[in-house]
N, C-alpha and C positions, 0 to 999 in steps of 0.2 A: 878159460871160460866159455861155458856153451855158448851157443845161440841164443838161447830163451832166458836165460839170464842175462845177456847183454840186453834182449829185447826190454825187459822189465827195467835194466838199468837206463835205458832210453828213454822209456819212458816217462821215468820217473822224473828224470834230468829236464823233458818237456813238460812236462805237469807244473815242477818248479819254475820256470822259466816265465812261462803262461802268470802263473800268480803272481810273480816279483813284476812283470810288466802292467798286470792290474794295479798293482796296488803304488806303484811311482807313478800314474795317470793321476796330475792332478785338477782341480777344479778349471784352473785356466785351460789345461790341453781341452777338456772339453766342452770349453765357452767358445773355445775358437770355430770351433764348429758349426756351433749353434748359430740359431734366431735369433736377434738382438732382443734383450730383457726377458728371456726364461727362464725359471725357476728350476733348479735340480738341486741334487739332493748331493752335499760333498761325498767325494767318494772314499766306502772304508768308516762311515758314521749314520746314524741311524737317527738323528736329532739337528744335524747340521745343515741348513740351507744356504744356497748361492745364488740370486740375481746374477745373471751375465750382463756386461756391459751392453750400452748401445751402439758399438761398434768396433771390430777387431782393433786388438792392441790398448783399446779405450780401458782408463783405470777407476773407471766408474763402476766398480765391483760394490754390490750389497749385500751382508749375510746376515745371520743369526743363527740363535740356539732357540730349539723347542723349550716350552719349558717343562721342568722335571715330570718326569713317566710319561713323558710324549712323544711319537715319534714322528717323520715329515711324510708326508702323504706326497710324493713327487706327482701321482696325479692331478692333484687336488691344489696343489702349491700350497699347502697348511699343516699344519700343525696337529696331530689327532690323539688320542690313546691308543698306545702302543698298542692295544689289545686287538684294536680293529686296523693296523698296518703291516704291512707284512716288510718286514726291512731285508733288503735282498744283501747287507752287507750284514748282517746278525751274527753270524757264525766269526763275524771277524771281532763283535765287540768282547772285551774283556768277561771271563766267566764269575767276574767277581761282582760285576754289575749285579745290585737288588732292586727287581723287580718291586718287592714289596715296600719299600723303603716310603710311599707315598700313598699307600695303601690303608684300608679302614681293618681292624681286624677282623677276620673271618671272612676276606675277601678270597676267591677263587682265581687263580689264572691261570693260563693255557701253556702247558709246557713244547715248547718253541722246538723241542726236539722230538720232541713225541706225542702224535695224534690223541693218543688214549691217555697220554700223561696231564696233571694238572700241578698248579701249586697252591699250597693252601698259608693264609697269612695271617701272621700273628705276632704280634710285640714289634712290627717293621721286618720279621723277617720271614721267610720262606722254606714250607717244606716241602720237598716232590715224592709226590704218588701217583699211582698208576689208578683208572678205571677196572672195574671186573672185564673177565675175559667177553670179547666181542662187543666192545661197548668202547664207544669215543667221548671224548671230552667238548661240550659244546661250553664255546667261552662266553656267547651273552646271556645264556642261562643260567651259567657256572655249574653244573651237573652234566651229569654220564647219562648220552642217548644211546640209543642203535644208530648205527651209518644209514639206515636210511632217513632221517632225520635230520643230520649235518653230516655236509661232505668236510674232510680236512684239504685246507690247501695243500697243492701239490706244493713239495722244496723246489725251491729253484735248483735246477737243474743246468752244467756248463756255468758256474758261476762266475768263471773270470773270462770266458767266454767273450765277452762284449761288456767291456767295465763300463762303457759310455751308458749303454741299455740301462746299468742299473742306477746310473743318475737320473736320465730325463726320462718325460712321461712318457708312459705308451703312446703310441700313436707318432711320435715324432719326427716328420721329417727332414733331411739334412743334408748337404752339399757331401758328395766325396772326394774328399782333396785331394784325391789321388788320379784322378780323372773326371774330365766337366762332362763327360755325357753320360756319368753317372749320378746316381745321388742314394741315398741311404733314409730306412726307416725301421724305428722301433718297436719290434711287438710285445705282449705279453711273455713271462720270462725274462725278460732281459734279453730278448733272440734281435741279433740284428738281422736284416733282410737288406739284399745289396740291388738298387733296379735300376733300369738302362733304359734312356730315354730314345725314342725310336730314330731311325735313321733320317740325316737330317736336322737332327733337334739335338740340342744339348740343354743340360739343367740352371736354370735361371735363379741365383743363391740369397737374391733378394726380394725376390715376390716367390722362390719356392716350388716351382715348376718347370716345366719342360716348353720350351719356346724355341723357336726355329733358332739355330746356330750365330745367323747373324747377329740377331737383336739380345743374347744370353750375353751378362753377367756373370762370369767364374768366378767362383770364392777364389780371393784373394791368395791362398795356398795353391790352389789348383793349377796345372800345370794350363800353359793358354792354349788355346785350341788349336789346332793345326787348318790353315784357310782349307775350307772346302773344295774342290773344283769339281764346277757343277758342267765341264768341257762336254765330258760322256755324257750328259743330258741330264733329266730328273725322272721321276718316277712316272708312269703312264706313258714317257716318250723315251727311249733308249738311243744311243749310239753308238756303233763299235765300230774297231778300226781304226784307221791313221783320219786322225781329225787336224787340223792346222789351229796353232794354237791362240792364234787371232790378237795376239800382241807382237808377232813381229812377221815377215815375211819367210823368214828359215825355218821355223819353230813349228811342231807339231807334237800330239799326243797319240800314244796309242792304247786305244780303249778295248780292253780286254771283256769278252762276254763271262759274266759273272753268272753262279749256277742260280741263285736266288733270282733271276731277270730281272734285277736292280741296275742302275747306272754305275760304271769303275769311276769309285771314289780316289785309288791312287792308280792314275795312268801312267804310263812311263815317258819321260817328256825328251824330246831330242831335238836336236837343229842340224841340217842340213851342212855341210862346206860352206866354207866360203866361197863367194862367186855364185852358188846357186842357192834357190828358193823353192819351199815345198810347192808341190802343185797335189792338190786336193782329188783333181780328175784322174788321175793315175797313180796317185799315190807314191810320190817320184819326187826328187830331190834335180831337179833341171835347173838349165842356163836362167840365170834371172831376166836375161831379157825375154824369153819363150814362158814366163807365168804372170801372169796379171794379178798382180797385189795393188790394194787400197791402202797402205799402211804406206808408212816412212819408206822409202826406196832408198836412203840413203844408208842403211840398215850394211854395215860391213865395209865403208866407204869413207875414206879420211881425205879431205883437201879434192874432190872431185866433183864434178858434176853428172845428174843422172837425169833420167826420162822420166817421165811424170803420167802416173797412169790416168788414162782418157784423155790425154792430148800431146799428139808426140811431136810436135812444135810447140812443148814447153820442158825444162828441166828446171831441178832444183840445185845450188851447190851445199856439200855434202862438208861438215868436219865434225869428226868424233863421232861418225857414223850416223847424226841428226840433221836434217834440216837445216840452214841458219839464213838461206836467202832463196828465192824463185824468179826466175825469168821468162822472158819469150823470144825466138826467133824472129827475124822479122817476116812479112808476109810471103808466100809460097818458099818457107824454107821448115826445115825441117831440122829438131836436134836429134844426132846421134851419138849416142852410149859410147860406143866403143871406140869412135875417135877422138870424143869431146869435144864437136863441132857442130853449128848449125850446115846444112847442107844442102842443094834444093832438090838431090834425091829422095824421092816421098823414102820416109820411114813407115815402116807397118811393123814395127816391134809387137807382138802380142802387148806385152808390157806398158805399153801406152797407147794401144788400140781402146775404140769406145767401145 
């Protein structure tokens, strides 16, 4: 089989796959992403509407069918004359449907397939005809006119590209269930637009807007937001290099310089080996007694005593790496972490110096 034929076959398979996906999308699938209470056109119909429930997975669906001869206008949330509504799923309707069944004898209807075509109704049946050359059919006037008098509606392109937007009102904004920092909007013609919240923001699906990541309520179907690391600064105040993690005495981050000049939101996190603390002034791991750290100095210690920051005569008792009790040596005595006892010798470790 030649390459050209293979490409055609693959293209056909791709089109079929997209079409099947669109046809399998249910009203519930759409409502799961939509704002509560919105009216939608049921997929693959022209006259069946559904009102989405008040909350995800709720069962309070409401639905209805337009009266005979009417189509549901998804942008106005009401049924209107089929002549005034462009149904995005019209090509999916059975060709046997008779538009003249409810029309008066002598009525003229637009041919949905041709801009210059029309249907003449008589005895409940329709006869297809075409306007003379270079003329188009005007639905409201019921006659053939010049193209300058009536602009034919464009046929919906890429009908199966966005089945969601074919069912919901134009302009509808809703959460992207694959990423909490993104959201989507339906434009005219069933086009789906993907949008991104700014740095430090995420999409709040309850208010349908971008808010700070800390206050964002992600859509229940979207992955949880990864905690945003602000150790490398905020916009306008960027920190680069090696930064203490402010959670432990041994941990630190490596804040890389970003091309856009903004803070590194995914810095590498590392820890010094046991017995060493991170020293911000030299960007190095040093003996724990040679580093001043105001956090719990029992880190890495079990059933031992350690010096306390700011007072070389005080000590803390450790268990499982945290302080459980504290105490102080007698007057004129200092605590020595190395010997695990109080001594009259003046102890001046950096770790406990004022």
